[in-house]
LOSE-602325 format. One record per residue (C-alpha): residue number from 1; x, y, z. Coordinates in steps of 0.02 Angstrom, whole numbers, always signed. Example, Ala and Ser with C-alpha at 12.3 -4.5 7.8 and 13.67 -1.06 7.14 Angstrom:
2
+-----+--------+--------+--------+
|   i |     c1 |     c2 |     c3 |
+-----+--------+--------+--------+
|   1 |   +615 |   -225 |   +390 |
|   2 |   +684 |    -53 |   +357 |
+-----+--------+--------+--------+
This chain:
380
+-----+--------+--------+--------+
|   i |     c1 |     c2 |     c3 |
+-----+--------+--------+--------+
|   1 |   +548 |  +2482 |   -957 |
|   2 |   +424 |  +2426 |   -825 |
|   3 |   +497 |  +2425 |   -647 |
|   4 |   +536 |  +2254 |   -573 |
|   5 |   +415 |  +2279 |   -428 |
|   6 |   +275 |  +2320 |   -548 |
|   7 |   +316 |  +2167 |   -653 |
|   8 |   +307 |  +2057 |   -498 |
|   9 |   +140 |  +2135 |   -450 |
|  10 |    +69 |  +2102 |   -623 |
|  11 |   +131 |  +1922 |   -618 |
|  12 |    +51 |  +1890 |   -449 |
|  13 |   -110 |  +1968 |   -514 |
|  14 |   -110 |  +1854 |   -666 |
|  15 |    -73 |  +1700 |   -562 |
|  16 |   -211 |  +1749 |   -440 |
|  17 |   -334 |  +1767 |   -582 |
|  18 |   -285 |  +1596 |   -650 |
|  19 |   -305 |  +1519 |   -477 |
|  20 |   -479 |  +1595 |   -456 |
|  21 |   -529 |  +1533 |   -629 |
|  22 |   -467 |  +1356 |   -590 |
|  23 |   -551 |  +1356 |   -419 |
|  24 |   -718 |  +1403 |   -496 |
|  25 |   -695 |  +1265 |   -623 |
|  26 |   -664 |  +1139 |   -482 |
|  27 |   -820 |  +1195 |   -388 |
|  28 |   -928 |  +1186 |   -545 |
|  29 |   -864 |  +1015 |   -599 |
|  30 |   -936 |   +871 |   -493 |
|  31 |   -815 |   +746 |   -571 |
|  32 |   -668 |   +836 |   -492 |
|  33 |   -743 |   +817 |   -319 |
|  34 |   -778 |   +633 |   -354 |
|  35 |   -597 |   +605 |   -405 |
|  36 |   -526 |   +706 |   -261 |
|  37 |   -639 |   +647 |   -118 |
|  38 |   -750 |   +499 |   -158 |
|  39 |   -624 |   +396 |   -258 |
|  40 |   -480 |   +406 |   -132 |
|  41 |   -590 |   +361 |    +16 |
|  42 |   -665 |   +216 |    -81 |
|  43 |   -492 |   +152 |   -129 |
|  44 |   -432 |   +173 |    +50 |
|  45 |   -576 |    +66 |   +114 |
|  46 |   -538 |    -66 |    -18 |
|  47 |   -353 |    -70 |    +22 |
|  48 |   -382 |    -60 |   +209 |
|  49 |   -508 |   -201 |   +219 |
|  50 |   -461 |   -302 |    +65 |
|  51 |   -270 |   -311 |    +75 |
|  52 |   -202 |   -400 |   +227 |
|  53 |    -59 |   -517 |   +268 |
|  54 |   -126 |   -560 |   +440 |
|  55 |   -172 |   -738 |   +483 |
|  56 |   -359 |   -760 |   +484 |
|  57 |   -467 |   -914 |   +509 |
|  58 |   -368 |  -1054 |   +426 |
|  59 |   -474 |  -1199 |   +363 |
|  60 |   -389 |  -1366 |   +400 |
|  61 |   -437 |  -1545 |   +361 |
|  62 |   -382 |  -1657 |   +507 |
|  63 |   -363 |  -1843 |   +468 |
|  64 |   -365 |  -1957 |   +621 |
|  65 |   -333 |  -2134 |   +562 |
|  66 |   -346 |  -2213 |   +736 |
|  67 |   -438 |  -2111 |   +870 |
|  68 |   -347 |  -2118 |  +1038 |
|  69 |   -335 |  -2004 |  +1190 |
|  70 |   -174 |  -1935 |  +1116 |
|  71 |   -254 |  -1891 |   +950 |
|  72 |   -401 |  -1817 |  +1044 |
|  73 |   -283 |  -1709 |  +1144 |
|  74 |   -197 |  -1645 |   +987 |
|  75 |   -364 |  -1617 |   +902 |
|  76 |   -421 |  -1512 |  +1050 |
|  77 |   -259 |  -1413 |  +1044 |
|  78 |   -286 |  -1376 |   +860 |
|  79 |   -471 |  -1333 |   +869 |
|  80 |   -450 |  -1224 |  +1024 |
|  81 |   -329 |  -1112 |   +929 |
|  82 |   -416 |   -954 |   +864 |
|  83 |   -317 |   -971 |   +702 |
|  84 |   -387 |  -1138 |   +644 |
|  85 |   -555 |  -1209 |   +596 |
|  86 |   -530 |  -1397 |   +583 |
|  87 |   -642 |  -1531 |   +508 |
|  88 |   -600 |  -1712 |   +549 |
|  89 |   -610 |  -1871 |   +447 |
|  90 |   -537 |  -2048 |   +449 |
|  91 |   -464 |  -2045 |   +273 |
|  92 |   -357 |  -1915 |   +185 |
|  93 |   -452 |  -1938 |    +22 |
|  94 |   -603 |  -1856 |   +103 |
|  95 |   -509 |  -1690 |    +93 |
|  96 |   -415 |  -1708 |    -71 |
|  97 |   -549 |  -1625 |   -175 |
|  98 |   -570 |  -1485 |    -46 |
|  99 |   -383 |  -1446 |    -52 |
| 100 |   -382 |  -1446 |   -242 |
| 101 |   -535 |  -1331 |   -248 |
| 102 |   -461 |  -1212 |   -119 |
| 103 |   -597 |  -1242 |    +10 |
| 104 |   -467 |  -1287 |   +141 |
| 105 |   -289 |  -1224 |   +164 |
| 106 |   -205 |  -1385 |   +219 |
| 107 |   -222 |  -1564 |   +279 |
| 108 |   -149 |  -1631 |   +442 |
| 109 |   -133 |  -1820 |   +452 |
| 110 |   -115 |  -1914 |   +617 |
| 111 |    -60 |  -2090 |   +568 |
| 112 |   -125 |  -2250 |   +647 |
| 113 |    +32 |  -2274 |   +753 |
| 114 |    +26 |  -2095 |   +820 |
| 115 |    -13 |  -2148 |  +1000 |
| 116 |   +112 |  -2292 |  +1003 |
| 117 |   +259 |  -2188 |   +949 |
| 118 |   +208 |  -2046 |  +1064 |
| 119 |   +208 |  -2168 |  +1211 |
| 120 |   +383 |  -2231 |  +1167 |
| 121 |   +447 |  -2053 |  +1165 |
| 122 |   +482 |  -2059 |   +980 |
| 123 |   +434 |  -1917 |   +869 |
| 124 |   +250 |  -1947 |   +838 |
| 125 |   +209 |  -1960 |   +653 |
| 126 |   +116 |  -1807 |   +590 |
| 127 |   +103 |  -1758 |   +408 |
| 128 |    +58 |  -1584 |   +345 |
| 129 |     +0 |  -1557 |   +166 |
| 130 |    -23 |  -1377 |   +107 |
| 131 |    -70 |  -1296 |    -57 |
| 132 |    +92 |  -1235 |   -137 |
| 133 |     +6 |  -1132 |   -273 |
| 134 |    +14 |   -986 |   -149 |
| 135 |   +188 |  -1002 |    -73 |
| 136 |   +164 |   -862 |    +53 |
| 137 |     +5 |   -935 |   +124 |
| 138 |    +77 |  -1111 |   +120 |
| 139 |   +226 |  -1053 |   +223 |
| 140 |   +111 |   -963 |   +344 |
| 141 |     +1 |  -1117 |   +370 |
| 142 |   +151 |  -1230 |   +392 |
| 143 |   +233 |  -1116 |   +520 |
| 144 |    +75 |  -1099 |   +624 |
| 145 |    +47 |  -1287 |   +622 |
| 146 |   +227 |  -1313 |   +679 |
| 147 |   +193 |  -1195 |   +823 |
| 148 |    +37 |  -1291 |   +875 |
| 149 |   +134 |  -1455 |   +862 |
| 150 |   +277 |  -1390 |   +970 |
| 151 |   +159 |  -1325 |  +1102 |
| 152 |    +66 |  -1491 |  +1108 |
| 153 |   +228 |  -1590 |  +1131 |
| 154 |   +277 |  -1477 |  +1276 |
| 155 |   +108 |  -1492 |  +1360 |
| 156 |   +108 |  -1682 |  +1341 |
| 157 |   +281 |  -1694 |  +1419 |
| 158 |   +225 |  -1589 |  +1566 |
| 159 |    +67 |  -1696 |  +1587 |
| 160 |   +174 |  -1854 |  +1595 |
| 161 |   +284 |  -1775 |  +1727 |
| 162 |   +434 |  -1770 |  +1613 |
| 163 |   +561 |  -1631 |  +1627 |
| 164 |   +557 |  -1514 |  +1480 |
| 165 |   +731 |  -1453 |  +1440 |
| 166 |   +740 |  -1293 |  +1342 |
| 167 |   +923 |  -1257 |  +1301 |
| 168 |   +887 |  -1088 |  +1227 |
| 169 |   +741 |   -972 |  +1257 |
| 170 |   +704 |   -841 |  +1126 |
| 171 |   +605 |   -691 |  +1185 |
| 172 |   +559 |   -589 |  +1030 |
| 173 |   +537 |   -401 |  +1041 |
| 174 |   +455 |   -318 |   +892 |
| 175 |   +489 |   -133 |   +869 |
| 176 |   +370 |     -6 |   +789 |
| 177 |   +231 |   -134 |   +756 |
| 178 |   +221 |   -247 |   +909 |
| 179 |    +49 |   -313 |   +859 |
| 180 |   +124 |   -373 |   +693 |
| 181 |    -30 |   -301 |   +607 |
| 182 |     -8 |   -287 |   +420 |
| 183 |   -138 |   -146 |   +417 |
| 184 |    -17 |    -34 |   +512 |
| 185 |   +102 |    -27 |   +365 |
| 186 |    -16 |    -66 |   +221 |
| 187 |   -135 |    +78 |   +257 |
| 188 |     +1 |   +215 |   +256 |
| 189 |    +71 |   +137 |    +98 |
| 190 |    -99 |   +135 |    +16 |
| 191 |   -118 |   +322 |    +53 |
| 192 |    +38 |   +354 |    -51 |
| 193 |    -27 |   +248 |   -196 |
| 194 |   -197 |   +333 |   -191 |
| 195 |   -126 |   +508 |   -181 |
| 196 |    -10 |   +473 |   -329 |
| 197 |   -157 |   +414 |   -434 |
| 198 |   -273 |   +555 |   -383 |
| 199 |   -143 |   +693 |   -403 |
| 200 |    -86 |   +639 |   -576 |
| 201 |   -263 |   +600 |   -633 |
| 202 |   -335 |   +768 |   -580 |
| 203 |   -215 |   +877 |   -679 |
| 204 |   -199 |   +754 |   -825 |
| 205 |   -387 |   +745 |   -857 |
| 206 |   -430 |   +927 |   -822 |
| 207 |   -293 |  +1005 |   -928 |
| 208 |   -318 |   +877 |  -1068 |
| 209 |   -502 |   +924 |  -1068 |
| 210 |   -454 |  +1107 |  -1089 |
| 211 |   -348 |  +1060 |  -1239 |
| 212 |   -495 |   +965 |  -1313 |
| 213 |   -618 |  +1108 |  -1286 |
| 214 |   -500 |  +1241 |  -1350 |
| 215 |   -496 |  +1341 |  -1188 |
| 216 |   -309 |  +1312 |  -1172 |
| 217 |   -280 |  +1402 |  -1337 |
| 218 |   -382 |  +1548 |  -1273 |
| 219 |   -275 |  +1550 |  -1116 |
| 220 |   -114 |  +1549 |  -1218 |
| 221 |   -178 |  +1699 |  -1316 |
| 222 |   -174 |  +1803 |  -1155 |
| 223 |    -13 |  +1887 |  -1091 |
| 224 |    +33 |  +1747 |   -971 |
| 225 |   +195 |  +1652 |   -960 |
| 226 |   +233 |  +1469 |   -937 |
| 227 |   +267 |  +1491 |   -750 |
| 228 |   +101 |  +1582 |   -729 |
| 229 |     +6 |  +1440 |   -815 |
| 230 |    +93 |  +1304 |   -715 |
| 231 |    +65 |  +1395 |   -550 |
| 232 |   -117 |  +1430 |   -593 |
| 233 |   -146 |  +1247 |   -629 |
| 234 |    -45 |  +1171 |   -487 |
| 235 |    -96 |  +1277 |   -338 |
| 236 |   -286 |  +1243 |   -336 |
| 237 |   -262 |  +1056 |   -358 |
| 238 |   -121 |  +1059 |   -232 |
| 239 |   -242 |  +1129 |   -102 |
| 240 |   -372 |   +999 |   -153 |
| 241 |   -241 |   +861 |   -136 |
| 242 |   -194 |   +920 |    +38 |
| 243 |   -377 |   +910 |    +88 |
| 244 |   -383 |   +734 |    +18 |
| 245 |   -228 |   +689 |   +119 |
| 246 |   -308 |   +759 |   +277 |
| 247 |   -462 |   +650 |   +251 |
| 248 |   -356 |   +496 |   +214 |
| 249 |   -247 |   +523 |   +367 |
| 250 |   -399 |   +546 |   +478 |
| 251 |   -473 |   +385 |   +409 |
| 252 |   -312 |   +291 |   +443 |
| 253 |   -300 |   +355 |   +623 |
| 254 |   -481 |   +343 |   +679 |
| 255 |   -556 |   +205 |   +572 |
| 256 |   -409 |    +85 |   +547 |
| 257 |   -326 |   +133 |   +714 |
| 258 |   -154 |   +152 |   +636 |
| 259 |    -34 |   +232 |   +762 |
| 260 |    +52 |   +396 |   +716 |
| 261 |   +217 |   +429 |   +802 |
| 262 |   +289 |   +566 |   +694 |
| 263 |   +257 |   +751 |   +673 |
| 264 |   +108 |   +816 |   +575 |
| 265 |   +217 |   +960 |   +515 |
| 266 |   +340 |   +836 |   +437 |
| 267 |   +193 |   +739 |   +365 |
| 268 |   +128 |   +900 |   +285 |
| 269 |   +301 |   +937 |   +214 |
| 270 |   +321 |   +765 |   +137 |
| 271 |   +144 |   +770 |    +69 |
| 272 |   +174 |   +941 |     -9 |
| 273 |   +330 |   +882 |   -100 |
| 274 |   +247 |   +721 |   -156 |
| 275 |    +89 |   +809 |   -215 |
| 276 |   +193 |   +930 |   -317 |
| 277 |   +276 |   +780 |   -400 |
| 278 |   +110 |   +693 |   -437 |
| 279 |    +26 |   +851 |   -503 |
| 280 |   +176 |   +895 |   -610 |
| 281 |   +174 |   +720 |   -685 |
| 282 |    -10 |   +743 |   -727 |
| 283 |    +26 |   +910 |   -809 |
| 284 |   +164 |   +831 |   -913 |
| 285 |    +48 |   +690 |   -968 |
| 286 |    -89 |   +811 |  -1019 |
| 287 |    +35 |   +922 |  -1112 |
| 288 |   +101 |   +774 |  -1213 |
| 289 |    -66 |   +690 |  -1248 |
| 290 |   -197 |   +831 |  -1255 |
| 291 |   -333 |   +697 |  -1250 |
| 292 |   -432 |   +641 |  -1097 |
| 293 |   -442 |   +457 |  -1143 |
| 294 |   -257 |   +445 |  -1183 |
| 295 |   -215 |   +548 |  -1028 |
| 296 |   -315 |   +431 |   -915 |
| 297 |   -233 |   +277 |   -990 |
| 298 |    -60 |   +356 |   -979 |
| 299 |    -90 |   +400 |   -797 |
| 300 |   -135 |   +222 |   -753 |
| 301 |    +18 |   +154 |   -843 |
| 302 |   +146 |   +283 |   -788 |
| 303 |    +81 |   +332 |   -615 |
| 304 |    -29 |   +198 |   -536 |
| 305 |    +51 |    +35 |   -594 |
| 306 |   +233 |    +82 |   -555 |
| 307 |   +177 |   +152 |   -388 |
| 308 |    +85 |     -8 |   -344 |
| 309 |   +218 |   -132 |   -398 |
| 310 |   +384 |    -38 |   -377 |
| 311 |   +358 |    +66 |   -221 |
| 312 |   +377 |    -69 |    -88 |
| 313 |   +192 |    -54 |    -44 |
| 314 |   +158 |   -240 |    -70 |
| 315 |   +317 |   -314 |   -145 |
| 316 |   +483 |   -289 |    -58 |
| 317 |   +604 |   -193 |   -168 |
| 318 |   +756 |   -286 |   -101 |
| 319 |   +686 |   -448 |   -173 |
| 320 |   +666 |   -379 |   -349 |
| 321 |   +788 |   -403 |   -493 |
| 322 |   +923 |   -271 |   -510 |
| 323 |   +843 |   -192 |   -663 |
| 324 |   +678 |   -163 |   -570 |
| 325 |   +769 |    -98 |   -416 |
| 326 |   +854 |    +32 |   -526 |
| 327 |   +690 |    +81 |   -609 |
| 328 |   +607 |   +100 |   -438 |
| 329 |   +717 |   +251 |   -400 |
| 330 |   +618 |   +347 |   -532 |
| 331 |   +451 |   +305 |   -447 |
| 332 |   +400 |   +447 |   -328 |
| 333 |   +288 |   +332 |   -225 |
| 334 |   +441 |   +231 |   -174 |
| 335 |   +500 |   +377 |    -68 |
| 336 |   +328 |   +426 |     -3 |
| 337 |   +281 |   +248 |    +49 |
| 338 |   +443 |   +234 |   +148 |
| 339 |   +418 |   +407 |   +224 |
| 340 |   +237 |   +375 |   +275 |
| 341 |   +274 |   +206 |   +353 |
| 342 |   +417 |   +285 |   +450 |
| 343 |   +313 |   +431 |   +511 |
| 344 |   +165 |   +324 |   +562 |
| 345 |   +259 |   +180 |   +644 |
| 346 |   +430 |   +246 |   +697 |
| 347 |   +419 |   +435 |   +707 |
| 348 |   +533 |   +572 |   +640 |
| 349 |   +680 |   +465 |   +584 |
| 350 |   +776 |   +597 |   +487 |
| 351 |   +899 |   +474 |   +414 |
| 352 |   +750 |   +403 |   +319 |
| 353 |   +649 |   +562 |   +292 |
| 354 |   +785 |   +673 |   +216 |
| 355 |   +836 |   +553 |    +75 |
| 356 |   +652 |   +524 |    +33 |
| 357 |   +618 |   +711 |    +27 |
| 358 |   +769 |   +738 |    -84 |
| 359 |   +717 |   +599 |   -203 |
| 360 |   +542 |   +669 |   -224 |
| 361 |   +605 |   +847 |   -245 |
| 362 |   +725 |   +794 |   -385 |
| 363 |   +587 |   +701 |   -478 |
| 364 |   +466 |   +849 |   -456 |
| 365 |   +593 |   +971 |   -528 |
| 366 |   +620 |   +857 |   -678 |
| 367 |   +433 |   +846 |   -713 |
| 368 |   +407 |  +1034 |   -696 |
| 369 |   +555 |  +1071 |   -810 |
| 370 |   +493 |   +948 |   -942 |
| 371 |   +317 |  +1019 |   -932 |
| 372 |   +379 |  +1197 |   -952 |
| 373 |   +486 |  +1149 |  -1101 |
| 374 |   +345 |  +1052 |  -1187 |
| 375 |   +208 |  +1183 |  -1161 |
| 376 |   +202 |  +1298 |  -1311 |
| 377 |   +145 |  +1478 |  -1291 |
| 378 |    +97 |  +1494 |  -1473 |
| 379 |    -29 |  +1403 |  -1579 |
| 380 |    +31 |  +1281 |  -1712 |
+-----+--------+--------+--------+
């Protein structure tokens, strides 16, 4: 019987040969570099610049039925705000078609008796009409207009020499993201989504292509075991995925100016566990499908779409139905999105990091076990 030490040496030699073979294949195949480098950076630019919940220039139609100094003062208060771009008219119907067509985000109406009621100290009539087809944006526009209205009332009271009584003063303090910039939590989340797609797609397409070309059968005819094959496939793409993560992190820090308050060692650890999960899922897909087209479609359905919708990247998990909240526990990106946002914005919060690491490790072990059990070492 061969000594155990010699068996281990032979196994490492076989795995090393498989890694060298896979590395040469990566270098010779331009599509792999496109998927691993060009595609993630392109997606990161699209997510970083295209997805935003920040208030930008809000187009408003301002109806002034009876121009007075008071309406002029309110108009100046609205137009001087960096958030609004206002166009004025005398009749609301001038803006109806614009609101329906989406060319403006709302209509503010100052009625004819605006100045009279303001002089009497009554609440001056102001009407706000917003497009409710996008509830989030409608709420945002309404809240900002209420803020402008409150500020104008305060300034008018001061100008008339009236005492402004504020019974309660709220001084907000925002932790972790004081600028309230949506990019600061969307960009780390998008890295998780991109890495999930790239990791699963790399192994799914490459291994499925080997099944199509017959090279996998030739590999199974050699004296290699399941663990050797899995290690030989995972390790080269794992290194490539870590390089991709390094580029994405650098882009987030230096291009999008996202703060990073955690440890890069912890970031590397979380990325390693997550990449193992994504690559193992791709291996499982390729083992079950053995076809590049089916593998690509399966990756989009089982990796990208659940990661985008059920990870908390865009849609809050707490607001989902119970059935979807339960399903989200099987989505690896759920844990990585939470971990990345914590590391970037809050730091090494271990009460958040450890559960996320454990969740990803459990899912990775399940994928690897299923892949090993479904990979046959003999030809049918």
